[in-house]
C-alpha positions as CSV (number, residue, x, y, z in Angstrom):
1,M,20.6,-9.8,-0.7
2,F,23.2,-7.5,0.7
3,E,23.7,-9.6,3.8
4,F,23.8,-12.8,1.8
5,H,26.5,-11.2,-0.4
6,K,28.4,-10.0,2.7
7,L,28.3,-13.5,4.2
8,F,30.0,-15.1,1.3
9,S,32.3,-12.3,0.5
10,N,34.1,-12.8,3.9
11,E,35.8,-15.9,2.4
12,N,36.2,-14.3,-1.1
13,Q,33.7,-16.7,-2.6
14,L,31.6,-13.7,-4.0
15,T,34.2,-11.6,-5.8
16,H,31.9,-9.0,-7.6
17,A,30.6,-5.8,-5.9
18,W,27.7,-6.1,-3.6
19,S,25.8,-3.7,-5.6
20,I,25.6,-6.3,-8.5
21,T,24.0,-8.9,-6.1
22,V,21.5,-6.4,-4.8
23,G,20.6,-4.6,-8.0
24,L,20.4,-7.8,-10.1
25,G,18.5,-9.6,-7.3
26,Y,16.0,-6.8,-6.9
27,T,15.6,-6.5,-10.6
28,F,14.8,-10.3,-10.8
29,F,12.3,-9.9,-7.9
30,L,10.5,-7.0,-9.6
31,G,10.5,-9.0,-12.9
32,L,8.6,-11.8,-11.0
33,I,6.1,-9.6,-9.2
34,L,5.2,-7.0,-11.9
35,P,3.3,-9.3,-14.1
36,L,1.1,-10.2,-11.1
37,Y,0.8,-6.6,-10.1
38,M,-0.1,-5.4,-13.6
39,S,-3.7,-6.3,-13.3
40,Y,-3.9,-3.9,-10.3
41,N,-2.0,-0.9,-11.9
42,L,-1.1,-1.3,-15.7
43,S,0.1,2.2,-16.3
44,F,2.5,2.1,-13.3
45,N,4.1,-1.2,-14.5
46,L,4.6,-0.1,-18.1
47,L,6.7,2.7,-16.8
48,W,9.0,0.1,-15.1
49,I,9.5,-2.2,-18.1
50,G,12.1,-0.1,-20.0
51,P,14.3,0.8,-17.1
52,M,14.2,-2.9,-15.9
53,V,15.4,-4.2,-19.2
54,I,18.2,-1.8,-19.3
55,C,19.2,-2.4,-15.7
56,C,19.0,-6.1,-16.1
57,Y,21.2,-6.1,-19.3
58,G,23.8,-3.9,-17.7
59,L,24.0,-6.0,-14.6
60,L,24.2,-9.2,-16.5
61,Q,27.0,-7.9,-18.6
62,A,29.0,-6.8,-15.5
63,F,28.2,-10.1,-13.7
64,I,28.8,-12.7,-16.3
65,F,31.8,-11.3,-18.1
66,K,33.7,-10.1,-15.1
67,N,33.3,-12.8,-12.4
68,N,34.0,-16.5,-11.9
69,V,31.6,-19.5,-12.0
70,T,31.5,-19.7,-8.2
71,S,30.1,-16.2,-7.9
72,F,27.6,-17.1,-10.5
73,F,26.1,-20.1,-8.8
74,L,26.2,-18.4,-5.4
75,F,24.2,-15.6,-6.9
76,I,21.7,-18.2,-8.1
77,G,21.6,-19.6,-4.5
78,A,20.9,-16.0,-3.3
79,I,17.9,-15.8,-5.8
80,L,16.5,-19.1,-4.6
81,Y,17.1,-18.5,-0.9
82,V,16.1,-14.8,-0.6
83,A,14.2,-13.6,-3.6
84,I,11.9,-16.6,-4.4
85,P,10.4,-16.8,-0.9
86,F,9.5,-13.1,-0.9
87,Y,8.0,-13.5,-4.3
88,L,5.9,-16.4,-3.0
89,A,4.9,-14.2,0.0
90,F,3.7,-11.6,-2.5
91,K,1.6,-14.2,-4.3
92,I,0.1,-15.4,-1.0
93,H,-0.7,-11.8,-0.1
94,L,-2.6,-11.3,-3.3
95,Q,-5.1,-14.1,-2.2
96,D,-6.1,-12.1,1.0
97,T,-9.8,-11.9,1.1
98,G,-10.3,-10.8,4.7
99,T,-9.1,-8.1,7.0
100,V,-6.2,-10.1,8.5
101,P,-3.3,-10.8,6.1
102,I,-2.6,-14.5,5.3
103,V,1.2,-14.0,5.7
104,L,0.6,-12.6,9.2
105,G,-0.8,-16.1,10.1
106,V,2.5,-17.7,8.9
107,F,4.6,-15.2,11.0
108,L,2.4,-16.0,14.1
109,L,2.9,-19.8,13.7
110,V,6.7,-19.3,13.2
111,W,6.9,-16.9,16.2
112,A,5.0,-19.4,18.4
113,N,7.3,-22.1,17.4
114,D,10.4,-20.1,18.0
115,T,9.3,-18.8,21.4
116,F,8.1,-22.1,22.8
117,A,10.9,-24.0,21.4
118,Y,13.2,-21.8,23.3
119,L,11.2,-22.0,26.5
120,S,10.7,-25.8,26.3
121,G,14.4,-26.3,25.5
122,N,15.5,-24.3,28.5
123,L,13.0,-26.1,30.8
124,F,13.2,-29.6,29.5
125,G,16.1,-29.8,27.1
126,R,18.3,-32.8,27.4
127,H,18.9,-34.3,24.0
128,K,20.7,-32.2,21.3
129,L,18.9,-31.8,18.1
130,Y,22.0,-31.1,15.9
131,E,24.8,-30.1,18.2
132,K,27.4,-29.7,15.4
133,I,25.4,-26.9,13.8
134,S,23.3,-25.4,16.7
135,P,24.4,-26.6,20.1
136,N,21.6,-25.0,22.0
137,K,18.8,-26.6,20.2
138,T,17.3,-29.9,21.7
139,W,14.6,-32.4,20.7
140,E,12.5,-31.4,23.6
141,G,12.6,-27.8,22.5
142,F,11.8,-28.9,18.9
143,L,8.7,-30.9,20.1
144,G,7.6,-28.1,22.4
145,G,7.8,-25.6,19.6
146,V,5.8,-27.8,17.2
147,A,3.1,-28.5,19.9
148,F,2.6,-24.9,20.7
149,S,2.6,-23.9,17.1
150,I,-0.2,-26.3,16.5
151,L,-2.1,-24.9,19.4
152,A,-1.5,-21.3,17.8
153,G,-2.9,-22.8,14.7
154,F,-6.1,-23.8,16.5
155,I,-6.5,-20.3,17.9
156,L,-6.1,-18.8,14.4
157,D,-8.8,-21.2,13.0
158,K,-11.2,-20.4,15.7
159,Y,-10.7,-16.7,16.4
160,V,-8.8,-15.0,13.5
161,Y,-9.4,-16.7,10.1
162,H,-12.7,-18.5,11.1
163,N,-14.7,-16.7,8.3
164,A,-12.1,-16.7,5.6
165,G,-13.2,-19.8,3.8
166,Y,-10.4,-22.3,4.7
167,A,-10.8,-26.0,5.2
168,P,-11.5,-27.1,8.8
169,F,-8.5,-26.8,11.0
170,F,-6.5,-25.4,8.1
171,W,-4.0,-23.4,10.3
172,A,-3.6,-26.1,12.9
173,K,-2.7,-28.6,10.2
174,S,-0.4,-26.2,8.4
175,A,1.6,-25.8,11.7
176,I,2.5,-29.4,11.5
177,F,4.5,-28.6,8.3
178,I,5.4,-25.0,9.0
179,A,7.0,-25.5,12.4
180,P,9.6,-28.2,11.2
181,A,10.3,-26.0,8.1
182,A,11.1,-23.0,10.3
183,V,13.5,-25.1,12.3
184,V,15.2,-26.4,9.1
185,G,15.5,-22.7,8.0
186,D,17.1,-21.7,11.3
187,L,19.6,-24.7,11.1
188,F,20.4,-23.9,7.4
189,Q,21.3,-20.4,8.3
190,S,23.4,-21.5,11.3
191,A,25.2,-24.0,9.0
192,L,26.0,-21.1,6.5
193,K,27.3,-18.9,9.2
194,R,29.5,-21.6,10.7
195,K,30.9,-22.4,7.3
196,M,31.7,-18.8,6.7
197,K,33.0,-18.3,10.3
198,V,30.7,-15.4,11.2
199,K,28.4,-15.0,14.2
200,D,25.6,-12.9,12.5
201,T,24.7,-11.9,8.9
202,G,24.6,-8.2,9.9
203,N,24.3,-5.8,12.8
204,I,21.3,-3.6,11.8
205,M,19.5,-4.8,15.0
206,P,22.0,-4.8,18.0
207,G,21.8,-8.0,19.9
208,H,19.7,-9.7,17.2
209,G,22.0,-9.8,14.2
210,G,20.9,-8.8,10.7
211,V,17.7,-8.9,8.8
212,L,18.6,-12.3,7.3
213,D,19.1,-13.7,10.8
214,R,15.4,-12.6,11.7
215,F,14.0,-14.1,8.4
216,D,15.8,-17.5,8.3
217,A,12.9,-19.5,9.5
218,M,10.4,-17.6,7.3
219,L,12.5,-18.1,4.1
220,F,11.7,-21.9,4.5
221,A,8.2,-21.6,6.0
222,I,6.8,-19.4,3.4
223,P,7.5,-21.8,0.5
224,V,6.0,-24.7,2.5
225,F,2.9,-22.7,3.3
226,Y,2.6,-21.7,-0.4
227,L,2.4,-25.3,-1.5
228,L,-0.1,-26.2,1.2
229,L,-2.2,-23.2,0.2
230,Y,-1.8,-23.8,-3.6
231,F,-2.5,-27.4,-3.7
232,E,-4.9,-27.5,-0.9
233,A,-3.4,-30.7,0.3
234,I,-4.9,-30.4,3.7
């Protein structure tokens, strides 16, 4: 949330303090996950309710009455872009029944896609995927990333989640949807940075940018996987 705020405050589109974005965003996230967590630790969550209500009221007062409409809608965008995917990841995690976390499987598919898209693009890339936003991405890299992500899905099905009770080839078929979603997430982040005229969302990891730069693909992949898991569409 801090990096999202910093990204848009560079062009003065977010005019309120970063602490409001972070504080209210984190409060919103806690408000979503605590009802789910209460069945695991009721007494702990009851202690949080009072402070959360007070914090939320104070932050809303500061946010709504002292800032403009653009700031408000950008904050809503931050909630949808950052907080909601992490909330869905939390819901996915609650469904873990085995020793290997479900969310780890999503990470592995996204990492396989990113790694082999890069390698395929360097080796065979000729046709640009979306040059205006990301000049280094190619269709050859995109197809290579998707193909190896599906292969990674087969490996997850056979060796990692084989006794977890999923439908046949669940992870391989999930990769067909997760890999393109990861690419869209990467392109979306690149478009935001180009619009705001910045190279990275942060510098917490030298040479790799900020935390938001590392999670751009996951922020789109997790909601897609949640829908697949929830509706059991495949």
